[in-house]
FIKE-637794 format. One record per residue (C-alpha): residue in three letters; x, y, z. Coordinates in steps of 0.05 Angstrom, whole numbers, plus 5000, padded with zeros to 4 digits. Example, Ala and Ser with C-alpha at 12.3 -4.5 7.8 and 13.67 -1.06 7.14 Angstrom:
2
ALA524649105156/SER527349795143/
end
This chain:
943
UNK465643613479/UNK462242933469/UNK466342323485/UNK465941643453/UNK467240993491/UNK467840273477/UNK461539873492/UNK461539563560/UNK459038893587/UNK458138663657/UNK460337963680/UNK455037533711/UNK458037523780/UNK463037933821/UNK470237723810/UNK475637953858/UNK482837833842/UNK485637473903/UNK493037363894/UNK498337123942/UNK503937603954/UNK508937183913/UNK504637123850/UNK502137813834/UNK505338013768/UNK503437933696/UNK504537193696/UNK498537093741/UNK493437373692/UNK486237323713/UNK483037123647/UNK475537153644/UNK471636533620/UNK471236493546/UNK463636533545/UNK463937183583/UNK469037443535/UNK464337293477/UNK458637633514/UNK463038233529/UNK464938293455/UNK457738253433/UNK455438783481/UNK461239223460/UNK458839233388/UNK451939503404/UNK452639923467/UNK454240663468/UNK454341143525/UNK454341893531/UNK460042253565/UNK455742383626/UNK454841633635/UNK462241493640/UNK465542083673/UNK465742003748/UNK468142473801/UNK475442643810/UNK478742443875/UNK476542923928/UNK469443053900/UNK464042993952/UNK459142623907/UNK460041953873/UNK460041813798/UNK454042093761/UNK450541553722/UNK456441083723/UNK456040523672/UNK461840073693/UNK464639493654/UNK466839163719/UNK464238453733/UNK459138503787/UNK455939103820/UNK459039763803/UNK462540123859/UNK459040773875/UNK459541303928/UNK464541823947/UNK471541803919/UNK476341943977/UNK480742553977/UNK488142503963/UNK492842384022/UNK493742954071/UNK500143354064/UNK506243094101/UNK509343494157/UNK515343914142/UNK521843534137/UNK525443044092/UNK521142674043/UNK522742064001/UNK522842083926/UNK515742073900/UNK514441373873/UNK508741633830/UNK513542033786/UNK516641653728/UNK524141643731/UNK529241533678/UNK536141223685/UNK541341533729/UNK541041763802/UNK534541693839/UNK533442443839/UNK533742463763/UNK527442333722/UNK527642243647/UNK522042453601/UNK517841933564/UNK519941973492/UNK514341533466/UNK508641863428/UNK503042143469/UNK496042343451/UNK493643063448/UNK494343403516/UNK492944123497/UNK492244533434/UNK494945223417/UNK488945623393/UNK492846213366/UNK495146873395/UNK491947503421/UNK495648153408/UNK496948573471/UNK501949123491/UNK509449113486/UNK513348573525/UNK507748223564/UNK510247883628/UNK505647673685/UNK498547423674/UNK493047353725/UNK485947073713/UNK479847323750/UNK476646663771/UNK469746973775/UNK469147223703/UNK475046923665/UNK478247593650/UNK485847553642/UNK490148143664/UNK496748213626/UNK502448613656/UNK505948953597/UNK513149113617/UNK514549513554/UNK508149923549/UNK507050103622/UNK499949853620/UNK495449263638/UNK491248963582/UNK484848603602/UNK482448043556/UNK476947533557/UNK476546873519/UNK475447253454/UNK480647823458/UNK482448483490/UNK476848883524/UNK480549443561/UNK487349743577/UNK489250043644/UNK495350533639/UNK499750543700/UNK504251143688/UNK510051393646/UNK515351063691/UNK511650413699/UNK514449733679/UNK509049223700/UNK512048543715/UNK507848053755/UNK500347973767/UNK495847593816/UNK488347533828/UNK485547623899/UNK478947243901/UNK477447473973/UNK477448213957/UNK476048183882/UNK482648533866/UNK488248453816/UNK495248623840/UNK500448833788/UNK507748913809/UNK511049523777/UNK518449383770/UNK519950073744/UNK516550503798/UNK517450033857/UNK509950003868/UNK504249513866/UNK498149753827/UNK491349523852/UNK485949423799/UNK478649273809/UNK474949093745/UNK477649573693/UNK479750133741/UNK486350283776/UNK484150423848/UNK490650493886/UNK498250433885/UNK502450173942/UNK509950313949/UNK513949673962/UNK521249483956/UNK525849563896/UNK524349193832/UNK517948813851/UNK516848193807/UNK512747583827/UNK506247613867/UNK502047073901/UNK495647143941/UNK493146754001/UNK485746673981/UNK483746554053/UNK486647194082/UNK487347624020/UNK494647744037/UNK498847883975/UNK506247693977/UNK510748113931/UNK517847903914/UNK522148543915/UNK528048313873/UNK532348923887/UNK531148973962/UNK531848243986/UNK524848314014/UNK517948004008/UNK512748544019/UNK506148304048/UNK499848694028/UNK492948664059/UNK488048954009/UNK490849643994/UNK495049684057/UNK502349484068/UNK502348964124/UNK509648754132/UNK516348674098/UNK519848004107/UNK527447984095/UNK529547394053/UNK537147454056/UNK541948034052/UNK544047913980/UNK538247533951/UNK534047713891/UNK527047423902/UNK523147333838/UNK517646793836/UNK512346693890/UNK507446123902/UNK502246013956/UNK501345313987/UNK493945264004/UNK494844614043/UNK500144864092/UNK499045614088/UNK506245714067/UNK508946194015/UNK514845963972/UNK519546493942/UNK524946333891/UNK531646683894/UNK534846603826/UNK541146963848/UNK542746503907/UNK539745853882/UNK534845743938/UNK527545783957/UNK525246144020/UNK519045904057/UNK514646434091/UNK508846304138/UNK504246894151/UNK509547454156/UNK515647064179/UNK521046664144/UNK520845944169/UNK525545564123/UNK530345594064/UNK532345024018/UNK536844983957/UNK534644923885/UNK540344983834/UNK540945333767/UNK537546013779/UNK530545803803/UNK525446293776/UNK518346053765/UNK514645683820/UNK507645413828/UNK503744993878/UNK500444343856/UNK493944293896/UNK492543593871/UNK499043263894/UNK500643773949/UNK507543943923/UNK510944503887/UNK514544563821/UNK520645013812/UNK523545193744/UNK531145183737/UNK531845733685/UNK539145583666/UNK538644823665/UNK532444663622/UNK529244283679/UNK524244343735/UNK524544073807/UNK518843713840/UNK519043903914/UNK515443533970/UNK514644034026/UNK521844294026/UNK525343693997/UNK526543633922/UNK524542923902/UNK525242943827/UNK528543333771/UNK525043343703/UNK527843563636/UNK523744083598/UNK525144583543/UNK530545123544/UNK529845683594/UNK523845463635/UNK520446043670/UNK513046083688/UNK508645503712/UNK501045453711/UNK496844883741/UNK490144623718/UNK487344413787/UNK481943993755/UNK486943463732/UNK493643673763/UNK496943823696/UNK502444343698/UNK504244783638/UNK511545033638/UNK513645603592/UNK520445493559/UNK522846203542/UNK528945963505/UNK525245433463/UNK518745803447/UNK514845203474/UNK510544983532/UNK512144313567/UNK506543933601/UNK507343543666/UNK501543063680/UNK503342943753/UNK507542333734/UNK512242543679/UNK513743073627/UNK509842883566/UNK514042743505/UNK510943283461/UNK510844033472/UNK506144593452/UNK508845123406/UNK507945863426/UNK510046553404/UNK516946843416/UNK519946803486/UNK514146533529/UNK515546763601/UNK509246653642/UNK502746273643/UNK496046283679/UNK490145813679/UNK483046043664/UNK478345553700/UNK471945833668/UNK474145733596/UNK479045163604/UNK484645583575/UNK491945693592/UNK494546393574/UNK501946433557/UNK505347123552/UNK510047163492/UNK514547733514/UNK518247823448/UNK511847813407/UNK507248283445/UNK502047723446/UNK498747173488/UNK498346463464/UNK491846123483/UNK492145383498/UNK486044943504/UNK486344403558/UNK481143963525/UNK483543243519/UNK481742653475/UNK475842183481/UNK474641493513/UNK476341323586/UNK479140653607/UNK474940203650/UNK476539843714/UNK473039163711/UNK476238823770/UNK480039053832/UNK481438743898/UNK486538533951/UNK490637913963/UNK486737734025/UNK480037954052/UNK483438174116/UNK490538214142/UNK494338314206/UNK498638904222/UNK505638774196/UNK503638254144/UNK504838404071/UNK498638494028/UNK497738633955/UNK492439053920/UNK491138873847/UNK486639133792/UNK485238953720/UNK484439553675/UNK481639553605/UNK483540143560/UNK480940463498/UNK484740513432/UNK491140213408/UNK496040643446/UNK495140313513/UNK493740693576/UNK496740983638/UNK494240783707/UNK495740943779/UNK493640683847/UNK492841203902/UNK492141073976/UNK486941464015/UNK489141864077/UNK490741254120/UNK498041304144/UNK497540644182/UNK496540244118/UNK503740314097/UNK502440324022/UNK506140733971/UNK502541393957/UNK501441203884/UNK504140703834/UNK504140873759/UNK504940373703/UNK504240373628/UNK501239693611/UNK503739313551/UNK496839253521/UNK489839533529/UNK488439033584/UNK493338923640/UNK494338833715/UNK496139373764/UNK499139233833/UNK500939603896/UNK504139293958/UNK502339494029/UNK505239344097/UNK500239584150/UNK502939854215/UNK496340004250/UNK489639674255/UNK483339944223/UNK479539954158/UNK482840294100/UNK480440524032/UNK484540503969/UNK482140843906/UNK484440683836/UNK485141213783/UNK486641033710/UNK488041503652/UNK488741303580/UNK493241643529/UNK487542113511/UNK487642333585/UNK480642073599/UNK479841793670/UNK476141243708/UNK476641023780/UNK474240543833/UNK475540383907/UNK476339803954/UNK476339744030/UNK481639344069/UNK480639134142/UNK487039074181/UNK486938684247/UNK491738794306/UNK498238424305/UNK505338484329/UNK507639174312/UNK513839584324/UNK513040324309/UNK519140704286/UNK524140754343/UNK524541394382/UNK531141754388/UNK533442084452/UNK539242534434/UNK543442864486/UNK540743544469/UNK534343314436/UNK530643854398/UNK524743844350/UNK528243354303/UNK532342734315/UNK539342984306/UNK546143024340/UNK553243234326/UNK559042764313/UNK561142414379/UNK554942624417/UNK551242064452/UNK544641844421/UNK539841354454/UNK534840944413/UNK528540654442/UNK524140094412/UNK517040084436/UNK514039424412/UNK506939244425/UNK502038694407/UNK504237984394/UNK505637564456/UNK507638184495/UNK514437874512/UNK520238054466/UNK526737674470/UNK530737954412/UNK532438634383/UNK536538724320/UNK538239454305/UNK539739654233/UNK542340274199/UNK547440414254/UNK554340464221/UNK560540854238/UNK558540884311/UNK560940654379/UNK554940324412/UNK553039944474/UNK546839514485/UNK545339364412/UNK541538734433/UNK536939124479/UNK530939574468/UNK534940204483/UNK542140214458/UNK546540834461/UNK551241044405/UNK556241594388/UNK556941674313/UNK563841814284/UNK561742074215/UNK556442584194/UNK550642374151/UNK543342154152/UNK542241474182/UNK535741074174/UNK534840724241/UNK530040144246/UNK529439534289/UNK527238804282/UNK523538534343/UNK522137784358/UNK516937574408/UNK516436904444/UNK511736644390/UNK517336734339/UNK513537294306/UNK518337784274/UNK516738494257/UNK520939044227/UNK519739764245/UNK519440324194/UNK525840724194/UNK526841354234/UNK531741834202/UNK537442084245/UNK541642674222/UNK548742684248/UNK551943354235/UNK559243544234/UNK561343884297/UNK560144624289/UNK565645104271/UNK565845854264/UNK571046324235/UNK572547014261/UNK566547464257/UNK566047974201/UNK563348684205/UNK559449104157/UNK564949634159/UNK572549614168/UNK572350104226/UNK567650564262/UNK567551204302/UNK565151254373/UNK557451214375/UNK556950984303/UNK553150334290/UNK556949714268/UNK553949034252/UNK557948404266/UNK556347754230/UNK557847044253/UNK557946504199/UNK558045824232/UNK557845164195/UNK556444444215/UNK551444264269/UNK543944234256/UNK543144974251/UNK538645414294/UNK544845684327/UNK545146124388/UNK551146574400/UNK555246864457/UNK559447474439/UNK565647744473/UNK569948364464/UNK563948834465/UNK564949104535/UNK565749824511/UNK559549804468/UNK552049814475/UNK549149254432/UNK542648924412/UNK541748204388/UNK547847914423/UNK544647224424/UNK543947234349/UNK548647184291/UNK548447934274/UNK548848384335/UNK548849134323/UNK553349564369/UNK555250274383/UNK562150344416/UNK562850854472/UNK570350874474/UNK575850944422/UNK581050414414/UNK581449694390/UNK576149164405/UNK577848424398/UNK571048134379/UNK569847384380/UNK563746934382/UNK561746254408/UNK556645884365/UNK552045364398/UNK548044924351/UNK541144614363/UNK543943994396/UNK548844364442/UNK555144304401/UNK559644914411/UNK565045254371/UNK569045884388/UNK571946344336/UNK578446724335/UNK578047474347/UNK576748024297/UNK580948634315/UNK576349224304/UNK578749944305/UNK574350474339/UNK576151194324/UNK574251814364/UNK568752244334/UNK571352784286/UNK571753524308/UNK570854134264/UNK573054854277/UNK568255434272/UNK568355734201/UNK572156384186/UNK572856824125/UNK578157274094/UNK573157854093/UNK567758044142/UNK563858344085/UNK564258384009/UNK560558683951/UNK556758283901/UNK561557983850/UNK567558023897/UNK570957363917/UNK570957133989/UNK574256514019/UNK571756114079/UNK576055674123/UNK575255104173/UNK579154494193/UNK577653804222/UNK581153304266/UNK579652624297/UNK575352094265/UNK577951644209/UNK580452194164/UNK578552234090/UNK574352824108/UNK568753104066/UNK565453764082/UNK558354014078/UNK557354764081/UNK550855104098/UNK549055804073/UNK554555874021/UNK552756343963/UNK549455993905/UNK555555923860/UNK559155473910/UNK553655183953/UNK555954463937/UNK563154583956/UNK566653973988/UNK573154284015/UNK575654594079/UNK576755264045/UNK571655413991/UNK572156063952/UNK565856403928/UNK563757013888/UNK556857213914/UNK551857403861/UNK546557713906/UNK546658203964/UNK544458034034/UNK546857724098/UNK549257004095/UNK550156544154/UNK555456024143/UNK555555344179/UNK560154754168/UNK559653994177/UNK565153484169/UNK564252744153/UNK569952264162/UNK571451614124/UNK567051214172/UNK561051654163/UNK562052004229/UNK560152734229/UNK561253374269/UNK557954054263/UNK561454714277/UNK558955004343/UNK558455714317/UNK556355974250/UNK559556554213/UNK555557164190/UNK557957554128/UNK554758154096/UNK554458184020/UNK553458903999/UNK550459133933/UNK555759413886/UNK556960173894/UNK553860643843/UNK555061373826/UNK551461843779/UNK554462413739/UNK557362953785/UNK552563523803/UNK554964223781/UNK552664853816/UNK552865173746/UNK554664833682/UNK556565493646/UNK560965953687/UNK565966503673/UNK573066433693/UNK574366623765/UNK567166493785/UNK565566023843/UNK563765313825/UNK561464723868/UNK562264013841/UNK558763453881/UNK559262683876/UNK553462273904/UNK555361523909/UNK550561003938/UNK550660253959/UNK557159883968/UNK560259844037/UNK561260604047/UNK567860934066/UNK568361203996/UNK574861473964/UNK574261953905/UNK578662053844/UNK576562633798/UNK578162713725/UNK576663243672/UNK576863823723/UNK578364523694/UNK584564913716/UNK583565203784/UNK579564593809/UNK582263983845/UNK580563523904/UNK579462813931/UNK572962913969/UNK565762833950/UNK564863593943/UNK569764073909/UNK569164833916/UNK573465203865/UNK573965783815/UNK575865553745/UNK581365963713/UNK581465713642/UNK576265753589/UNK573665153550/UNK569064543556/UNK570664023609/UNK567563313616/UNK568063193691/UNK567862483719/UNK568962173787/UNK571361463806/UNK568761213873/UNK572060633912/UNK568460353974/UNK571560034035/UNK571059344002/UNK575859613949/UNK570459593896/UNK570660193848/UNK565860503799/UNK566461103751/UNK560861593739/UNK558261863673/UNK561062553653/UNK558163223673/UNK559863743619/UNK562264433644/UNK563265053599/UNK568065613624/UNK568166303590/UNK572566913603/UNK569967493645/UNK569168213611/UNK575668503639/UNK579367903617/UNK576167973548/UNK578468703541/UNK585468543560/UNK585467993511/UNK582768443455/UNK587769033460/UNK592868733412/UNK587268633363/UNK584969353365/UNK592069593355/UNK592569173293/UNK585869433269/UNK588370153278/UNK594570023236/UNK590269713183/UNK585670313186/UNK591570793177/UNK594170393120/UNK587370393090/UNK586771143096/UNK593471243065/UNK591870763010/UNK585371112999/UNK588671782992/UNK593571482942/UNK587871192904/UNK584171852904/UNK590072222879/UNK591071742822/UNK583771692803/UNK582072072742/UNK574771892741/UNK570071912799/UNK567471252828/UNK560071152817/UNK555771342876/UNK553270622880/UNK560070312892/UNK560570312968/UNK566670033003/UNK564769423047/UNK565069473122/UNK570869133156/UNK569168733219/UNK574668453261/UNK572667933314/UNK577067823373/UNK580267153386/UNK575166653408/UNK569666923365/UNK563667323385/UNK561066773431/UNK566966853477/UNK568367603477/UNK561867903452/UNK561368363391/UNK565768983402/UNK564969583358/UNK569669553298/UNK571170193260/UNK569370193187/UNK572770583129/UNK568170823076/UNK569771163008/UNK568271923003/UNK561372072978/UNK564372552929/UNK570772562892/UNK576272952926/UNK579673512891/UNK583773252834/UNK589873612852/UNK590173402923/UNK595972942939/
end
């Protein structure tokens, strides 16, 4: 966007501000001549410049300002702007003087509550899927990839809106996202499926299984390694492209969440919001851990200032960390989470989930105003192509887009210089500049020192002048000769910038470098334990070369000898960090103070009795012992005792793992030796080792059963820790999960089953039965209706009745029912001659050797009487018929005698048929005599 500037004028001749060290504040104002002021005002009313004419390179650009039109008096400074200072080596760092601090402890920084100009504008929201979390921007095309925890997908948007959606699966819960510029990939952590999805363009190309609950991801753009925080596994998984490279443990109970890559040192920083610390990983190894309170979550690396920012999610603040040392704490909105950096200007955007806002950190302070967003902003990412910051609003299913465009009108540097044109090492010098701002709100300005550690200047000094024109100072105390460059960077309240530079020659002089420290057990850092001897050495050079006085400072609470010499020795009585420096006088009365050297004095180490990951163990079962020393400078080594009856690994570390070879009690103790040789011995842990458990071979109450018949199995265990649990192999389906020494089962299928048994004791020790048990499960017996040699027989005839059972276990027993008289038996075949007539439903019940019984359907038998038997049975009947016949004859005669008229010839007496008992079907149809009337009337007088 076009920028407008105040007109500039150039003074007629160069003017450097040369101030003595004791008159360098606002009272020593360098006022320009009044005529030049008038000329400056006149030029300002008629001159205008385009934005290209005023915007110079940022520090670190290889080229100088493009078309610079400076308002400085004299020739404009052109050329390369030097890069920011190189990163410091790992270790303690002082509080950053460039960061504005509020009242209170030095580590606490207050926000500036004064009004500030526009520093970013919310451009509205873009609707995406449910519960968006992580956001990653493809730096080559500006596409933003949004991990949608609630929808299981990744939405891809450009600067206008969504362009694609990549589903990840029904069980997916995408959480974090990161762009890999080396391989052109986007990594998305899937918290729900414990995987990382790999996306190229708009296509899911692979998934990689990682630890439990993966959350944050960061990528090393130089190697393409992706570092994934597995919150549920206490691991950081390292990926190389689509391959799993390594898993780095980050603490047994930690919950890693946020990840940031430090491009200057090649380190990876991982927040642990459960344990309030940050782990430092280099390549695939953990190299350091430092504390950050209040559930640290979000983390980001500031490539401009070479430091990291960590959000304290439960304290409404962020920590500024130099290397591994927190140097400032800044108040932000409620629930800070994600952090995104604009590397072009070093501005950081912090999402405040609890306040629905974004706080902005300009490298010096938290700006007084915030940017409003949607509901619950949790993460942010910077789009360098479009100058946007994307903020995921997790409760609104949307992204808030924030423009990073700033206001118009840079300030101008019109004079800068040093207090002397040259200085000696060790002499104080002062750098001053006069800055002229734009607008009525004043300006912000800072002086930065180029990478010249021998100059001894503060890294940067920030001021807010009282008016649009003011002085800016920085003090230096050189400690090495050479020519140094200081560059000045000013920023007005519209965030427009201007800069300049000046060179400072430093000549040799009397110099005393920081003293060296020779500790008794000197390691990589200057440290010792309480009451250990420490020797200090001053190595002065320059000056007259003859030094007749040493004054040591910073040594308190110590017993020392030789404090007036170059190499005193001391034993400190109290732990703490001591700043040791020395004043040296030469024979020319030159006096020089050294810079301090920090000395860490640690409490003498102590260690309690070791702990174990289990209360007891069986022989040959693994047990892990843990030593937890305190005091000392860390980096402990260990010597373990009481492990004579065990084979162990890692016995020089804090967590050896052992397998005991003999039952009994082991008295385990440990000696901890810290990095400076301090030693502490623990008391013993009495650890019980049990014999391995034993299990008897399984037995059963039946060697075989039929389907549906119950069977019980038996075993017993001894030894081990007790609290046995049992695992059976081969049990029938209804009881295959039985956990008892005597399960009972009812098999539901025939076959041969092979039963094995395993016992586990309370320590996890196990034993398997040496011999398995084989049991046959027979199909249930069946029997059809009995077979009859003839199903319709006469009494006294031979009859054969046959039962034909099948299946079961054999050894059948038979019980017959429904047999006719004359038939009986308990065998499968009955030979008999029925004696009674009638119909008989014959059944048989069959019981096999497993005592399982079944009853057949009925076979129906009909028995009739033989002919002789029928005749004998019919004699009484015939006798009765004869009597009836006689009576009939007699009656007929009587009737004839009484009849006076003859019966018509057509009236025939009916035939009389007498059937024997049982009916004609049983006895046949015997001849029955009939009595008929006479065909003619008998004589009338016959009586």
